[in-house]
C-alpha positions in Angstrom: -3.0 6.7 15.9 -1.4 8.1 19.0 -3.0 10.1 21.8 -2.7 13.8 21.3 -2.6 13.7 17.5 -4.7 16.3 15.8 -7.2 15.5 13.1 -4.9 17.2 10.6 -1.9 15.1 11.5 -4.0 11.9 11.2 -5.3 13.0 7.8 -1.8 13.7 6.6 -0.7 10.2 7.7 -3.7 8.6 6.0 -2.9 10.6 2.8 0.7 9.4 3.0 -0.4 5.8 3.5 -2.7 6.0 0.4 0.1 7.5 -1.7 2.4 4.7 -0.7 -0.2 2.1 -1.5 -0.9 3.7 -4.9 2.8 3.5 -5.7 2.9 -0.1 -4.5 -0.1 -1.0 -6.7 1.5 0.8 -9.7 4.7 -1.1 -9.3 2.7 -4.4 -9.3 1.6 -3.8 -12.9 5.1 -3.5 -14.2 6.0 -6.4 -16.5 9.4 -7.0 -15.0 7.8 -7.8 -11.6 6.7 -11.2 -13.0 10.3 -12.2 -13.6 12.2 -14.1 -11.0 14.3 -11.2 -9.7 15.0 -10.1 -6.2 12.7 -7.2 -6.7 9.9 -9.6 -7.6 10.6 -11.7 -4.5 10.6 -8.6 -2.3 7.4 -7.4 -3.9 5.7 -10.7 -3.2 6.7 -10.5 0.4 5.4 -7.0 0.7 2.2 -7.9 -1.1 1.6 -10.7 1.4 2.1 -8.3 4.3 -0.3 -5.8 2.8 -2.9 -8.5 2.1 -2.6 -9.9 5.6 -3.2 -6.5 7.3 -6.9 -5.7 7.5 -6.5 -1.9 7.5 -4.1 -1.9 4.5 -6.3 -4.3 2.6 -9.3 -2.0 3.1 -7.3 1.0 1.8 -6.1 -1.0 -1.2 -9.7 -2.0 -2.0 -10.8 1.6 -1.7 -8.0 2.8 -4.0 -8.8 0.2 -6.6 -12.5 1.2 -6.5 -11.4 4.8 -7.2 -10.1 3.6 -10.6 
């Protein structure tokens, strides 16, 4: 969050982040992700980055609890 951002801008950014994470989670349940492809390797790296970031991990947990 930057100084001078309004609450509406911050909410839009948070909504965008949640939408991206929902897409990321949906991609993870695809069967082909388990295969040894470059997409699978890229997904694994991204998954590690998401899991290592406390804020993103909290958002992912909240999304998964939503159902």
